[in-house]
N, C-alpha and C positions, 0 to 999 in steps of 0.2 A: 504494500500500500504506500503510494507516494502522497503523503498528507499535504505537503506544500502545493504540489501541482493540482491535487484534487480540490483544495480550497480555492485556488486561483481560478480554476475552471468553473466551479460553481458560481463564484462571484461574477465572472464576466458573462455567464449565461443569464444570471438573474438581472444584471444591470441593463441588458438589452431589451428586456420585456417591459411593456406598458400595462397598466391595470386593465385596459380594455381588451388586451390580448388574451386575458384569462377570465374575462367576464366580470371583472371588478369595476366599480365606478371610479372614474379618474379623480374626482374630488378636488381638494385644494392642491395648489402647485407644490410639488415636492422639491426638497432641497437637494436630493441626490437622484441620479438617473435610475430607472428600473423599479422593480418591486422591492418592498421591504422584506427583510428576512422572515419576519413573523408571518407575512402573507404566503411566502413559499412554504413555510412549515405547515400552515393550515391546509394548503392545497395538497401537500404530500402526506398529510395525516401523521405528522411527527411533532415532537415538542420543539418549540422555538429555541430553547437552550441547546438541544442537541444539534439542530441545524447551524446555529451560530458557531458551535464548536467545530463542526465540519468545515465551515468556511475559514476558520482560524487555524485549521490544521491541528486541533487538539483532541479530536474525537476518536474513539476506537473504530475499527473497521465496520462499516454499515453492512447489513445483510442485503442479499439480492432483492428482497421484497422492499426494503427501505429505498434502495437505489431506483427501483422501478417507480416508486411513488414520486421520488424527486425528479426523475426524468420526465414523468408526466406533468408535474407542476411547472417545470422549466420549459416545457414544450420542445424537448430535444428531438432532433432528427435521429434516424436509426444509427447513422455514423457517430453522432455525438453521444448517444446512449451507449454504444459499444465502447467508446473511448472512456466514458464515465466508469464503466465496469472494469476496464483495464487499469485505470488509475487507482481504483479501490481494491484491486487485487481479487476480484470475484469472477474473473474470466480467465480461461487458460492463456498463459503467456509463453511464447516460444523461448527456449533457453539458448544461451550462447549467442552466436553472431548470425546475422542475416546471410542467406545463401547468395553466393556470387558465381557459382558454377551453373552454366546453362545446359539444359537437357539437350543431348545430341539431336533428337528429333526436331527440336525447335531451331537449331542451327541449320539443319537440312531444309526445313520449311522456309526459312529466310531466303535461302538461295533459290528456291523453286518458285517463289511468288512472282507472277508476271506483272510488270509495270507497277510495282509497289515498292516504296521505300520503307524499310522496317528496321527497328532497333529493339533490343531487349534492355530494360532498365531494372536495376536492383531496387530494393526498398529504400536505398539511400541515394537514388538518382544517379548511380554510376551506369554509364553505357557499357554493357557487358558484351554485346554482340551487335552486328550490323551487316547489312548487305551492300553491294556496290552502289545501288541507287541512293541509299541513305548517305553513303559517303559523298556522293556527288551533290546531293541536296543540302547536306549540313556541313560536314568536313570529313576528311580521311582520318578516322580515329586511329588507324594503324600507325600514323605518324605522331600521335599524341601520347605523352606519358600517361599511364593509367591513372595517376593522381589527378590529372587535368581533364580526364574524360567525365568528370562529375558535372552534370548540368546545373546543379544547385550552385556550385562555385562559379560556373560561367554566368549564371543569371545575376548573381549578387556581388561578385568580386571582380567586376570588369575594371580594367585600367582606364577606360574611357570615362570622361566626366563632361556632361552627364552620361550615365551608363547607356550603352547602345544595346538594343534588343538582340539577343543571341540569334544568329543566323537570319537576322532581319525579320523575325516573326511578327505578325500583326497583333497577336494577343499577348504581348509581353507582360502587361500588367496582370492579366488573369493567370498567366503561367507562373509568375512569381508568387502569387497568392496560393496557387495550387502546390507549389514546392513547399511552402511553409506548413500548410495544413497536413500534407502527407508526411513530412519529416516529423511533425509532432506526433502523429499516430505511430510512425516507425519507432520513435524513441520510447513510446509507451509499450510497444510490443517487445522491444529488445533493450530492456533497462541496463543490461550488463555488457552491451556491445560498445567497446571503446571507440571503434571507428565511427559509429553514429554519434556518440557523445562528443567526440573531438570535432566532428564536422559541425554540429550544432553550435558548439562553443566558438569555433572559428568564425562562423557566419554571424553570430550574435556580436562578437567582438569587433569585426571588421566592416560590418554593413549596418548602418543606422536604419535602413529600410527594413532589413530582415528582423532586426531587434524590435522595431515598432510593430511589425506584423505578428511576430512571435508572441508579444504580450497580449494580443487579442484572443489567444487561446481558441482560435477557430479550428475545427476539424472536418468541416464539410467541404469536400472537393468538388468544384464545378466541373462537369464533364466537358472535355475538349471535343468539339464537333467539327469545326473547320478552322483553318488558319492559312495565312498567306506567308510564304517565304519570299522576302523581298531581296532584290539585288543578286539573284543567281545569274550565272553566265548566259542564261536564255531569257532573262527578265523575271518578273514576278510570277509565282506559281501558287495558286490557291488549291488546297487539297482538303479532302475529308480526313479527319483524324479519329482513329479508333484505337482505344487502349483495351487490350484483352488481358485479364488477370490470369497469371500462371500460379494458382493458389498454393500448390504443393511446395514451391520454392519462394513464394512471396515476391514474385517478379511480375513485370508487365511487358507484354509484346505490343509495341506501338507501331501502327501501320498508317502510312500516308498514301492515299490514292486519289485519283481524279476521275470524274465520270467519263465513260468511254465515248470517244468522238469529240470531246470538248477540246478547246484550245489548251487548257491546262494539261490535259492528258497528252496532247502532242508535245508540249514543252517538257513535260516530265520524261517522255520517251527520248526526246532530243538530248536532254540533260544526261540520260543514261548512256548515250553514245559518246558525248563529250567527256564524261567522267569527272572525277574529283578535281577541284582547282586548288592551287596553293593557298595557304591560310591567309597570306597578305592581301589576297584579292577579294576576300569574303567579308561582309559587314559583321561586326560584333563578335569576331573570333580572335 
């Protein structure tokens, strides 16, 4: 049970709610944002004193039933509810480190996918595998030190000021938010993984934006559906983005495709013929 993280998470979820969100009258103007602790306690059917101690990190581990009541009172999403149980230690937690070895069948699938750029991401945003078209669309990861293949570092620790969107992507703001939320969930799943802990500490210490987003305690990841890669050797390419969970290794297979017969599909195919470009010619790399 991570009492400090649990308390901070509960507080941020409570402060985002308005009385009318839970069927309470708004009443007089409030001095602080969100619902009062006693209001959450009533809605969760627990004592105010116990809920206050939970937010302060002084309470013993709550039961699954109590957590379910709190999740309902705070109007948590499924992802947020799962995160709450992880922080409280009432959900199964993987031991050791996150997996970084890719299943051979997935490696073979990457190479066989027609007109599709694909990468495999670890739970800590490391690019573990890629195909030739992904190298052409993003960068040739084979020429990059494994330490620098981490997309979280690329997103937040750019030498450019102001930071340039990695690979010129159009949804850079949303991507950064997704990085933070998924890393928070990863840290909760792998509390003893030094690689994850060191990565989060590095990002919090060197990126004011990451630190600001981290303090929001968000864990809901917006699904990436479409994005545009700007500044490729054949011009801008807009693609559909599908992220498929490889649950047994806690990895994601990310696929970039374009509708058959579209100009984007033609440009993607042309890019595959041209191949990967030197890093110095690509934006945000």
